[in-house]
MILO-359396 format. One record per atom (N, C-alpha, C): x, y, z. Coordinates in steps of 0.001 Angstrom, whole numbers, padded with zeros to 6 digits, always signed. Each point is the difference from the previous one (the first is absolute). Layout:
REM residues N
XYZ
...
//
This chain:
REM residues 403
+006652-029513+056959
+000251-001045-001091
-000750-001598+000814
-000978-000300-000726
-000408-001331+001107
+001276-000300+000036
+001204-001296-000437
+000643-000830+000451
+001082+001156+000641
-000295+000621+000512
+001530+000695+000924
-000699-000007+001307
+001007-000488+000824
-000217+000347+001903
+000796+000830+000188
-001331+000861+000631
+000294+001626+000621
+000652-000207+001429
+001616-000143+000064
-000012-000052+001355
+000468+001280+000847
-000738-000162+001471
-000494+001061+001054
+001164+000387+000465
+001714-000655+000076
+001112+000395+000528
+000582+000690-000880
+000643-000284-001442
+000895-000095-000680
-000561+001157-001255
+000996+001542+000337
+000237+001216-000876
+000039-000630-001965
-001024-001114-000212
-000316-000818-001299
-001086+000776-000629
+000115-000079-001356
-001365+000329-000669
-000351-001177-001093
-001356-000131-000693
-000505-000956-000028
+001115-000710-001296
+000764+000824-000724
+001293-000466-001002
+000831-000428+000673
+000114-000041+001300
+001170-000402+000627
+001066+000980-000113
-000520+001469+000206
+000827+001156-000143
+000199+000429+001493
+001510+000076+000782
+000368+000978+000921
+000319+001363-000547
-000073+000345+000035
+000149+001628-000783
+000286-000156-001277
+001153+000072-000453
+000020-000208-001285
+000973-001714-000017
+000295-000734+001193
+000441-000748-000264
-000719-001321-000099
-000265-001123-000559
-000144-001094-000014
-000371+000004-001612
-001814-000724-000462
-000660-000199-000590
+000720-001757-000675
-000835-000303-001598
+000406-001134+000034
+001016-000108-001757
+001265-000061+000083
+000311-000234-001225
+000552-000971-000684
-000858-000374-000732
+000317-001899-000344
-000226-000082-001312
+000902-001296-000290
-000472-000122-002019
-001051-000299+000326
-000815+000304-001424
-001182-000915-000132
-000748-001037+000674
+001337-000842-000438
-000490-001952+000320
-000294-000150+001562
+000237+001246+000588
-000277-000232+001520
-001089+000802+000321
-001096+001004-000864
-000948+000623+000547
-000396-000646+000264
-000974-001261-000306
-000768-000470+000507
-000076-000360+001071
+001571-001074+000535
+000256-000077+001203
-000370+001108+001074
+001003+000620-000729
-000415+001240+001229
-001250+000312+000195
-000627+000140-000891
-001478+000068+000443
-000971-000713+000676
+000040-001603-000184
-000441-000739+000831
+000566+000191+001216
+001474-000119+000601
-000103+000360+000686
-000190+001393+000940
-000201+000502-000290
-000602+001632+000118
-001661-000586+000719
-000646-000342-000928
-001126-000529+000515
-000236-000927+001411
+001326-001041-000812
-000807-001145+001861
+000780+000450+000746
+001077+000790+000143
+000665+000962+001096
-001748+001022+000638
-000631+000534-000984
-001094+000964+000345
-000854-001086+000771
-000535-001307-000168
-000677-000208+000289
+000307-001265+001537
+001082-000092-000348
+000429-000916+001672
+000428+000573+000839
+000511+001294-000421
+000719+000634+001553
-000608+000240+001209
-001040+000381-000150
-001103+000254+001128
-001036-001312+000366
-000140-001126-000726
-000919-001045-000223
+000547-000747+001211
-000946-000152+000725
-000020-000716+001559
+000717-001579-000321
-000577-000637-000941
+000757-001712-000278
+001464+000354-000072
+000131+000831-000686
+001742+000044-000748
+000956+000855+001546
-001115+000886+000472
+001048+000469+001147
+000419-001093+001481
-001502-000576+000144
+000178-000982+000752
+000597-001425-000168
+000404-000352-001067
+000676-000987-000525
+001652+000575+000314
+000442+001199-000694
+000919+000155+000335
+000387+000701+001377
-000518+000469+000560
-000014+000436+001168
+000176-000906+001185
-000522-001410-000015
-000205-001131+000498
+001965-000735-000518
+000713+000230-001330
+000928-000603-000172
+001083+000973+000546
+000080+001201+000164
+000904+000636+000493
-000092-000103+001806
-001260-000458+000659
+000021-000542+001231
+000912-001030+000286
-001041-000893-000837
+000563-001681+000291
+001406-000250-000629
+000220+000186-001538
+000816-000247-000411
+001503+000711-000227
-000085+001466+000449
+001143+001013-000014
+000722+000140+001143
-001473+000221+001247
+000479-000054+001096
-000112+001457+000707
-000969+000596-000844
-000550+001668+000307
-001138-000349+001300
+000034+001492+000691
+001066+000837-000326
+001296-000069+000188
+001038+000721+000016
+001515+000276+000345
+000305+001070+000665
+000758-000757+001298
+000255+000754+001233
+000204+001857-000446
-000506+000882+000985
+000893+001382-000046
+000475-000264+000953
+001272-000025-000139
+000599-000276+001125
+001256+001198+000621
-000513+000318+001594
+000987+001580+000250
+001308-001011+000223
+000872+001065-000422
+001179+000051-000064
+000876+000361+000930
+000420-000932+000984
+000113+001006+001349
+001792+000483-000166
+000578-000682-000458
+001703+000242+000020
-000295+000664-001056
-000324+000092-001130
+000476+001114-001362
-000991+001267+000809
-001052+000047+000749
-000178+001330+000117
+000505+000547+001319
+000958-000753+000728
+000603+000251+000497
+001391+001105-000690
+000570-000894-001058
+000804+000097-000476
-000148+001633-000666
-001197-000101-000179
-000210+001469-001291
-000707+000760+000466
-000562+000202+001671
-000355+000891+000951
-001815+000228-001273
-000843-001198-000212
-001140+000578-000212
-001194-001502-000112
-000624+000013+000298
-000802-001190-000378
-000033-000649-001368
+000374-001038+000128
+000206-000598-001021
-001054-001435-000244
-000518-000302-000688
-001405-001274-000833
+000330-000738-001010
+000713-001321-000587
+000293-000608-001129
-000990-000668-000244
-001269+000015-000674
-000674-000663-000938
+000830-001102-000678
-000363-001670+001034
+000495-000817-000720
-000194-001294-000938
-000136+000795-000907
+000066-000163-001830
+000777-001711-000002
+001025+000263+000417
+001029-001376+000298
-000963-001083+000185
-000858+000052+001125
-000036-001193+000610
-001503-000947-001012
-000090+001240-001082
-001188-000932-000588
+000206-001331-000739
-000500-001016-000480
-000053-001345-000771
+001267+000390-001062
+001182-000555-000507
+000824+000541-000905
+000792+000806+000116
+000110+001241+001311
+000850+000489+000232
-000233+001378-000003
-000850+000709-000896
-000174+001209-000369
-001557+000592-000296
-000035+001141+000178
-001831+000091-000759
-000095+000047-001142
+000918-000841-000919
-000520-000413-001220
-001006-000483-000127
-000230-000701+001040
-001422-001051-000283
-001401+000188+000318
+000026+001263+000206
-001125+000842+000178
-000527+000033-001077
+000759+000547-000976
-000499+000292-001330
-000113-001276-001053
+001211-001190+000577
-000421-000959-000909
-001087-000858+000064
-000359+000193+001126
-001540-001109+000740
-000945+001080-000783
-000078+001335-000208
-001353+000994-000206
-000173-000520-001444
+001334+000423-001360
+000190-000491-000829
-000042-001220-000817
+000386-001391+000691
-000783-000632-000528
-001105-000911+000202
-000428+000508+001224
-001781-000114+000294
-000862+000359-000999
+000860+001531-000409
-000680+000748-001326
+000107-001116-001349
+001271-000593+000007
+000231-000539-001636
-001010-000881+000177
+000093-001050+001111
-000945-001504+000027
-001691+000721-000266
-000476+001336+000429
-001263+000436-000214
-000186+000279-001617
+001081+000287-000991
+000099+000611-000966
+000414-001652-001245
-000163-000757+000793
+000288-001369-000710
+001283-000043-000561
+001201+000555+000442
+001236-000003-000583
+000804-001050+000891
+000989-000972-000542
+000434-000719+000732
+001355-000428-000488
+000779+000900-000617
+001560-000132-000279
+000261+001726+000883
+000458-000151+001209
+000687+001497+000481
+001383+000162-000604
+000125+001247+000231
+001620+000703-000373
+000326+000899+000492
+000876+000065+001179
+000786+001054+000587
+000968+000717-000968
+000333+001325+001011
+001609+000338-000259
+000763-000117+001208
+001442-000047+000284
+000135+000086+001583
+001613+000875-000026
+000357+000422+001148
+001514+000664-000099
+000220-000753+000983
-000146+000598+001415
+000316-000837+001274
-000611-001422+000181
-000435-000393-000503
-000874-001742-000368
-001321+000115+001116
-000163+001129+001200
-001040-000554+000879
-001064+000134-000766
-000398+000795-001345
-001386+000380-000652
+000187-001510-001002
+000971-000789-000534
-000335-001257-000351
+000048-001028+000989
+000750-000097+000851
-000173-000544+001187
-001939-000200-000061
-000268+001409+000455
-001341+000256+000310
-001080-000713-000661
+000236+000483-001335
-001061-000898-001209
+000382-001173-000610
+000659-001013+000651
+000907-001213-000084
-000932-000838+000901
+000058+000783+001530
-000809-000975+001241
-000984+000565-000674
-001301+001012-000026
-001185-000141-000669
-000253-000968-001126
+000512-000164-000811
+000064-000902-000956
+000024-001157+000343
+000718-000479+000815
-000139-001426+000626
-001118-000165+000317
-000388+000692+000755
-000998+000069+001248
-001155-000632-000617
-000507+001299-001508
-000976-000243-000888
+000069-001211-000898
+000905-000230+000213
+000447-000950-001563
-000007+000455-001512
+000790+001430-000205
+000171+000764-001291
+000858-000164-000116
+000557-000117-001530
+001354-000026-000747
+000922+001496+000409
+001151+000061+000231
+000528+001403+000049
+001904+000335-000440
-000395+000546-000807
+001473+000320-000561
+000358+001624+001010
+001568-000135+000240
+000359+001304+000499
+000986+000385-000612
-000018+001337-000432
+001075+000578-000505
+001092+000541+000428
+001354-000156+000226
+001102+000924+000762
+001004-000015-000582
+000415+001204+000328
+001556+000820-000969
+000979-001220+000826
+001035-000157-000786
+001114-001046-000151
+000880+000773+001713
-000118+001181-000230
+000758+000218+001064
-000609+000048+001269
-001510-000301+000432
-000251+000050+001088
-000343-001650-000036
+000298-000727-000685
-000272-001502+000244
+001426-000283+000620
+001067+000771-000431
+000991-000700+000856
+000165+000895+001547
-000646+001159-000083
+000538+000276+001496
-001996+000024+000806
-000890-000795-000356
-000693-000793+000649
-000574-001394-000047
+001394-000448+000091
-000574-001728-000562
-000654-001208+001080
-000031+000595+001489
-000717-000954+000729
-001916+000804-000811
-000289+000721-000292
-001170+000645-000261
-000275-001114-001961
+001037+000072-000269
-000164-000770-001294
-000221-001272+000288
+000299-000574+000562
+000028-001220+000499
-001422-000697+000874
-000104+001063+001018
-001255-000051+000238
-001396+000322-001105
+000209+000409-000997
-001193+000278-001145
-000176-001392-000943
+001540-000178+000198
+000269-001300-000692
-000743-001196+000953
-000062-000174+001057
-000262-001343+001123
-001576+000328-000074
-000542+001234-000220
-001485+000392+000008
-000563-000315-001494
+000831-000809-000750
-000387-000163-001623
+000162+001224-000580
+000732+001058+000271
-000594+000642-001080
+000961+000100-001386
+000315+000307-001410
+000578+000381-000426
+001094+000988-000269
+001169+000498+000411
+000346+001094+000091
+001459+000326-001159
-000469+001347-000607
+000496+000026-001058
+000842+001200+000424
+001282-000264-000389
+001042+000822-000377
+000051+001234-000678
-000110+001225+000135
+000192+000821-001146
+001842+000737-000103
+000224-000133-001487
+001278+000120-000225
+000161+001164-000486
-001042+000670+000018
-000006+001891-001022
+000277+000894+000921
+000499+001457-000692
+000586+000630+000960
+000523+000129+001425
-000332+000355+000825
+000813+000264+001359
-000438-001701+000726
-000874-000642-000882
-000234-001521+000632
-000509+000157+001397
-001174+001767+000239
-000323-000369+001365
-001799+000160-000411
-000111+000719+001459
-001878+000018-000064
-000786+000737-001292
+000398+001079-000804
-000242+000192-001152
+000220-000622-000672
+000772-000830-000848
+000255-000729-000642
-001223-001440-000033
+000249-000530+001471
-001159-001252+000110
-001529+000489-000499
-000163+001459+000603
-001841+000951-000016
+000456-000612-001936
+000556+000633-000475
+000167+000098-001278
-000438-001351-000489
+000621-001053-000164
-000244-001374-000422
-001216-000540+000749
-000178+000289+001015
-001358-000270+001052
-001313+000674-001591
-000001+001020-000489
-000745+000859-000519
-000077-000960-001338
+001579-000106-000689
-000085-000632-001790
-000906-001286+000694
+000125-000577+000609
-000834-001278+000213
-001939-000194+000179
+000088+001291+001088
-001502+000668-000123
-000418-000155-001800
+000542+000918-000299
-000305+000053-001724
-000081-000938-000465
+000471-000941+000050
+000251-001266-000958
-001223-000838+000661
-000672-000004+001298
-000883-001097+000490
-000909+001035+000516
-000606+000950-000262
-000757+000615+000281
-001578-000908+000776
-000463-000810-000701
-001186-001218-000016
-000212-000190+001575
+001592-001244-000301
-000694-000432+001563
+001120+000019+001558
+000741+001656-000547
+000874+000246+001039
-000322+001051+000577
+000018+000327+001414
-000067+000883+001051
+001696+000386+000060
+000182+001266+000480
+001160+000986-000044
+000135+000389+001538
+000698-000866+000946
-000361+000726+001348
+001082+000773+000182
+000075+001581-000011
+001162+001154+000398
-000196-000212+001110
+001426+000234+000592
+000112-000308+001771
+000102+001644-000220
+000153+001074-000245
+000065+000957+000564
-001196+001561-000526
-000396+000553+000783
-000335+001137-000663
+000166+000518-001233
+000683-000330-000966
+000093+000310-001283
-000620-000321-001128
+000590+000152-001572
-000955-000710-000860
-001531+001126-000113
-000126-000909-001213
-001764+001037-000305
-000537-000536+000685
-001298+001677-000205
-001164-000247+001034
-000984-001926-000022
-000286-000007+000493
-000109-000017+001524
+001087-000813+001005
+000983-000478-000681
+001004-000357+001085
+000783+000712+001238
-000233+001173-000343
+000590+000892+001791
-000824+000105+000553
-001616+000580-000588
-001230-000391+001013
-000380-001171+000697
+000552-001134-000871
-000685-001386+000624
+001166-000773+000758
+001436+000540+000317
+000679-000110+000561
+000156+000442+001212
-000298+001470+000104
-000116+000879+000563
-001150-000714+001415
-001191-000486-000623
-001009-000028+000975
+000257-001654+000154
+000602-000867-000288
+000218-000830+000664
+001368-000134+001123
+000558+000689-000274
+001184+000238+001015
-000522+001056+001171
-001440+000903-000060
-000065+000616+001011
-000661-000455+001390
+000062-001431-000239
-000527-000317+001675
+001187+000042+000663
+001435-000034-000084
+000724+000751+000609
-000279+001306+000954
-000209+000988-000918
-000416+001283+000577
-001428+000036+000904
-000546-001390-000426
-001602-000118+000773
+000384-000379+001461
+000967-000801+000318
+000174-000460+000879
+001211+000690+000921
+000744+000779-000961
+000739+001012+000968
-000637+000857+000973
-001259+000598-000653
-000842+001037+000466
-001050-001120+000970
-000242-000517+000382
-000370-000475+000865
+001059-000870+001195
+000963-000670-000602
+000967-000657+001205
+000177+001455+000804
+000539+000664-001380
+000404+001392+001209
-001147+000644+001437
-000870+000417-000554
-001193+000224+001016
+000272-001078+001014
-000005-001274-000349
+000031-000637+001120
+000798+000087+001544
+001401-000013-001228
+001814-000027+000901
-000231+001723+000467
-000623+000984-000704
+000381+001300+000943
-000913+001428-000100
-001633-001076-000006
-000764+000836-000282
-000450+000851-000927
+001023+000446-000894
-000501+000612-001407
+000410-001047-001509
-000833+001025-000423
+000296-001282-001673
+000983+000302-000538
+000389+001762+000094
+000410+000227-001196
+001658+000341+000705
+000805-000576-000844
+001576+000611+000204
+000050+000909-000538
+001613+000933+000438
+000607+001042-000713
+000540-000440-001063
+000301-001201+000001
+000838+000284-001406
-000375-001730-000212
-000308-000178-001364
+000295-001409-000646
+001383+000402-001317
+000880-001179+001057
+000820+000032-001528
+000710-001608-000317
-000403-000248-001485
+000251-001281-001054
+001275+000460-000936
+000858-001433-000191
+000883+000140-000999
-001093-000217-001766
+000763+000918-001235
-001145+000089-000809
+001445-000309-001475
-000853-001432-000459
+000556-000208-001460
-001509+000352-001049
-000492-000620-000114
-000973+000011-000759
-001233+000637+000508
-000006-000760+001479
-000912+000779+001011
-001045-000717+000844
+000093-001274+000103
-000779-000669+000288
-000526-000074+001289
+000881-000153+000847
-000106+000177+001834
+000074+001084+000132
+000401+001040-000459
+000000+001200-000105
-001747+000747+000196
-000421-000556-001342
-001657+000546-000050
-000400-001088+000924
+000107-000581+000552
-000786-001259+001104
+000238+000745+001245
+001035+000396+000339
+000295+001039+001512
-000746+000979-000111
+000014+000591-001223
-000645+001420-000393
-000992-000067+000217
-000838-000525-000292
-001511-000303-000979
-000907+000425+001403
-000380-000414+000804
-001092+000840+000870
+000876+001440+000533
+000902+000705-000106
+000353+000794+000466
+000297+001488-001093
-000378-000347-001248
+000164+000762-000705
-000782+000743-000136
-001128+000163+000114
-001190+001406+000598
+000215+000246+001793
+001255-000459+000666
-000159+000730+000923
+001506+001090+000287
-000340+001139-000315
+001407+001003+000036
+001017+000199+001006
-000931-000445+001075
+000978+000128+000952
+001302-001520+000543
-000678-000804-000950
+000779-000839-000413
+001745-000244-000856
+000890+000298+000268
+000983+000703-001210
+000591-001219-000283
-000060-000156-001309
+000602-001304-001074
+002102-000161-000124
+000033-000656+000470
+001804+000042-000935
+000169-001505-000553
+000355+000362-001664
+000237-001116-000814
+001155-000489+000231
+000771-000595-000176
+001471-000284+000361
+000460-000783-001555
+000613+000855-000772
+000177-000593-001114
+002004-000642-000167
+000160-000806-000805
+001640-000109-000081
+000629+000720-001047
+001382+000400+000603
+000493+001370-000312
+001315-001380-000557
+000514-001266+000694
+000931-000263-001220
+001154+000290+000801
+000854+000352-000779
+001333+000634+000171
+000633+001330+000571
-001810+000728-000516
-000042+001011+000541
-000864+000591-001171
-001239+001898+000601
-000836-000005-001553
+000328+000339-000947
+001598+000550-000289
+000827+000635-001087
+000925-000957-000627
+000049-001178+000979
+001217-000905-000343
-000212-000863-001300
-001074+000148-001071
+000134-000728-001050
-000903-001240+000333
+000360-000810+000969
-000376-000942+000847
-001107+000234+000828
-001346+000025-000040
-000985-000097+000839
-001076-000288-001069
-001004+000140+001009
-001721-000133-000342
-000759+000689+000672
+000541+001328+000065
-001088+001032+001456
-000604+000995-001438
-001394-000930-000276
-000399+000059-001235
-000990+001560+000053
-000822-000275+000947
-000462+001907+000457
+000904+001025+000630
+001772-000061+000174
+000275+000392+000110
+000992+000975-001787
-000065-000678-000655
+000884-000079-000971
-000984+000431-001641
-001612-001408+000284
-000539-000044-000757
-000747+001307-000871
-000263-000654-001336
-000481+001415-000576
-002006-000743-000340
-000557+000713-000496
-001639-000342-000393
+000993-001478-001140
-001178-001176-000538
+000122+000091-000568
-000852-002208-000405
+000128-000775-000815
-001204-000784+000079
+001096-001594+000076
-000156-000884+001243
+000645-001124-000104
-000758-001116+000594
+000131-001095-001022
-001425-001011+000544
-000854+000043+000179
-000873+001094-001024
-000978+000363-000056
-000833+000942+000716
+001020+000929+000752
-000473+001025+001349
+001023+001171-000805
-001108+001655+000204
+000547+001117-000075
+000593+000114+001427
+001568+000089+000219
+000336+000255+001423
+001336+000733-000061
+000714-000104+001105
+001486+000646+000219
+001108-001415-000019
+000473+000381-001298
+001084-001360-000507
+001657+000732-000344
+001090+000011+000472
+000671-000324+000063
+000672+000023-001624
+000576+001083-000843
-000029-000278-001732
+000813+001417+000041
+001028-000883-001292
+000833+001413-000676
-000872+000545-000582
+000505+001678-000863
-000714+001026-000359
-000463-000378-000877
+000162-001455-000964
-001386-000382-001519
-000050-001197+000818
-000613-000281+000923
-001086-000675+001104
+000439-001494-000266
+000973-000040-000143
+000854-001287+000201
-000123-000714+002104
-000603-000772-000194
+000207-000841+001525
+001462+000179+000628
+000336+000396+000799
+001323+000004+000924
-000218-001189+001124
+000905-000994-000334
+000311-001207+000720
-000343+000513+001815
-000819-000795+000423
+000657+000052+001401
+000684-000266+001144
+000423+000421+000994
+000820-001179+000631
-000206+000546+001450
-000316-001469+001141
-000387-000019+000945
+000732-001280+000573
+000738+000331+001594
+000298-001330+000212
-001035-001046+000513
-001681+000493-000317
-000600-000926+000626
-000643+000107-001317
-000371-001238-000695
-000892-000367-000928
-001270+000457-000424
-000898-000294+001288
-001282+000765+000094
-000308+001685+000060
+001337+000792-000289
-000156+001116-000216
+000542+000546-001584
+000633-001025-000587
+000628-000115-001041
-000722+000441-001363
-000852+001618+000098
-000737-000027-000782
-000207+001528-001100
+000046+000218-001131
+000289+001413-000621
-000776+000848+000437
-001513-000668+000021
-001632+000855+000351
-000041-000172+001505
-001481+000485+000097
-000657-000176+001283
-001638+000179-000410
-000585-000246+000788
-001363-000423+000410
-001070+001774-000428
-000744-000182-001078
-000832+001179+000001
-000183+000794+001179
-000520-000426+000879
-000739+000448+001504
+001228+000372+000202
+001230-000820+000194
+000993+000482+001100
+001025+001732-000410
-000305-000492-001381
+000440+001506-001026
-001243+001302+000215
-000966-000683-000192
-000768+001203+000320
+000174+000641+001471
+000289-001088+001020
-000228+000755+001433
+001463+000430+000405
+001031+000053-000947
+001419+000649+000512
-000414+001362-000188
-000502-000191-001422
+000197+001435-001161
-001191+001193+000756
-000722-001287+000616
-001430+001529+000255
+000500-000078+002269
+001332+000148-000211
+000575-000119+001422
-001193-000577+001090
-000508-001314-000592
-001205-000464+001135
+001412-001114+000908
+000902-000568-001342
+001304-000585+001186
+001188+000517-000218
+001159-000623+001143
+001256+000708-000340
+000499-001445-000301
+001068+000653-000948
+000598-001526-000454
+001724+000312+000522
+000577-001021+000619
+001006-000485+000900
+000792-000716-001397
+001429+000670-000326
+000693-000458-000933
+001345-001581+001146
+000063-000607+000162
+000820-000857+000638
+000558-000455-000996
+001477-000212+000804
+001170-000981-001089
+000096-000989+000591
+000759-000749-000673
+000333-001961+000419
+000439+000201+001273
+000537+000874+000349
+001129-000105+001441
-000855+000085+001162
-000544+001541-000145
-001369+000331+000619
-000824-001307+000401
-000263-000514-000967
-001233-001111+000120
+000781-001619+001055
+001217+000100-000709
+000333-001506+001129
+000367+000602+001100
+000493+001375+000491
+000300-000227+001074
-001498+000555+000543
-001019+000312-000110
-001262-000076+000827
-000741-001181-000086
+000401-001519-000533
-000229-001101+000174
+000665-000674+000817
+001520+000217+000247
+000396-000529+000912
-000183+000716+001476
-000714+000945-000283
-000193+000985+001274
-001072-000712+000750
-001187-000488-000535
-000964-000195+000132
+000445-001775+000297
+000255-000387-000798
+000647-001423+000396
+000791+000045+001319
+000465+000447+000816
+001009-000287+000975
-000991+001050+001256
-000730+000897+000272
-000822+000919+000294
-001485-001030+000359
-000098-000670-000664
-001744-000526-000139
-000359-001011-000816
+001867-001195+000035
-000263-000970-000677
-001211-000885-000869
+000241+001513-001003
-001015-000034-001234
+000619+000309-001340
+000499-001524-000843
+000514+000583-001271
-000933-000091-000738
+000134+001513-000437
-000231+000689-001197
-000010+000127-001357
-000871-000385-001282
+000281-000188-001091
+000962+001075-000767
+000696+000060-001042
+000886+001266-000100
-000716+001197-000540
-001484-000701-000241
-000997+000949-000890
-000491+000828+001302
-000435-000523+001169
-000624+001013+001227
+001308+000586+000609
+001032-000469-000116
+001125+000583+000532
+000272+001437-000552
-000231+000251-001062
-000136+001164-000409
-001444+001628+000509
-001090-001193+000412
-000590+000926+000714
+000502-000403+001803
+000595-000038+000768
+000549-000196+000978
+001121+001052-000058
+000729+000499-001502
+001025+000643+000526
-000538+001307+000254
-001009+000629-000127
-000836+001329-000094
+000119+000577+001566
+000102-001154+000723
+000391+000219+001333
+001001+001219+000207
+001313-000674-000544
+001179+000702-000167
-000322+001146-000742
-000565+000751-001219
+000001+000799-000639
-001168+000771+000826
-000710+000058+000639
-000916+000635+000749
-000245+000371+001460
-000024+000855-000109
+000091+000612+001966
-001735-000175+000803
-000048-001041+000485
-001750-000384+000475
+000220+001097+001036
-001402+000106+000209
-000226+000443+001783
-000017-001062+001416
+000096+000367+000670
-000179-001069+000940
-001371-000675+000244
-001180+001024+000170
-001221-000295-000055
-000707-000674-001771
+000832-000302-000888
-000256-000248-001117
-000546-001412-000061
-000746-000526-000422
-000035-001846-000370
+000113-000341-001473
+000823-000317-000164
+000720-000399-001653
-000174-001469+000117
-001367+000119-001405
-000030-001602-000528
+001332-000332-000534
+000458-001000-000480
+000904-000294-001385
-000402-001409+000035
-000249-000245-001774
-000562-001051-000134
+001316-001204-000326
+000122-000874+000788
+000884-001254-000435
-000689-000708-001000
+000549+000025-001240
-001162-000434-001410
+000316-001319-000106
+001678-000651+000654
+000155-001076-000040
+001139-000415+000707
+000180-001495-000085
+001340-000656+001026
+001464-000147-000808
+000900+000181+000685
+000834-000008-000397
+000564-001355-000757
-000206-001007+000489
+000595-001213-000658
+000889-000551-001492
-000957+000931-000719
+000365-000401-001548
+001249+001309-000322
+000397+000787+001005
+000688+001071-000279
+001204-000376+000995
+000444-001248+000652
+000963-000267+001231
+001331-000038-001257
+000292-000497-000958
+000927+000285-000654
+000572+001264-000154
-001069+000695-000508
+000370+001585-000664
+000258+000534+001753
-000069-000282+000636
+000225+000688+001312
+001129-000267+000623
+000151-001371-000217
+001476-000572+000365
+001256+000469-000893
-000142-000192-001539
+000570+000598-000639
+000618+001562+000048
-000896+000437+000592
-000069+001637+000197
+000009+000678+001136
+000313-000666+000930
+000613+000059+001081
+001141+001028+000709
+001027-000434-001170
+000762+001411+000337
-000234+001354-000410
-001224-000195-000248
-000748+001875-000224
-000439+000369+001147
+000004-000775+001108
-001022+000604+000853
+001133+000668+001415
-000700+001696+000237
+001230+000257+000666
-000277-000030+001925
+001513-000919+000512
-000474-001056+000914
-000090+001446+001659
//
């Protein structure tokens, strides 16, 4: 089909399916919008002028490339070579800005002047609000009331940037519910509104598009690792996963390199079998959520199970279709990391390397305690965001850390 972008790295077909996962399950009112988005993405994904503007903003505004840092003391502690991809050093404090810039540039080329977004941890909302301020566009961010309370610094940042933050009181008042409200808004305002989805979820082409905009992460890793070690390919790439945007970006340029093992760390909450968890890949069954077929935590009769994680950004009952495919095909391993394990990993990194990670990123760091790596291994961990937004949670839960 002429209006489809065929990605050379992702295992996706022209209809947005990764194996049996993906697709576009949308209400009729949004069909035209999604088709036009497909056409625009196909037109601009490889357009030299679009890419030049995107890359220029990543360099001069975001501060890319972000460092690939050899964590000497952390490496000594675990007896292996650990490199940290420092997405926490991006402008706004997380990887989310990569996709926000690409998506809003696309929106402008489509003539859309009203931008909506959903957010959990708030980093995606901040990133979208930032880019809308930069480009002079209206911005509305939907955020679950639970997340508004636990991510207050990011709420204030969005407001200062000129965005309207809408607390969502339905359901569990977290990311799923914020996404529901954003989709409702889009259905009511299809003509002038562009929905910037923050993760590799939603109807096609969103999972593919977000992965593409985040792929700068793995592109830089390959180049930087070659410069630092003489080899482009690490033995492992580790990233946390909720919907899956930072993991998609970190994995992207390694997907067709079988020697590189991929590990996704999802949030086990109080434990995979505790009933208070967001371990979607471990517990999920095939179903449809927010416009795509993927793995979803659900009851026997198909009702969505409310997720729980100490981390607002991983508190989601589904996962992007790319990651559902990578897990079920065996291309990626999936670790389930509890709140306690994530907190412990965060404090260890802070005290050994002077880097306070986001709670989301802490789940990836906790893989170091779950898996034994060899001394000769090179392990790249994507530190997807910084921990400023989580200070209240860290301090309130410090008692859970074993000294």
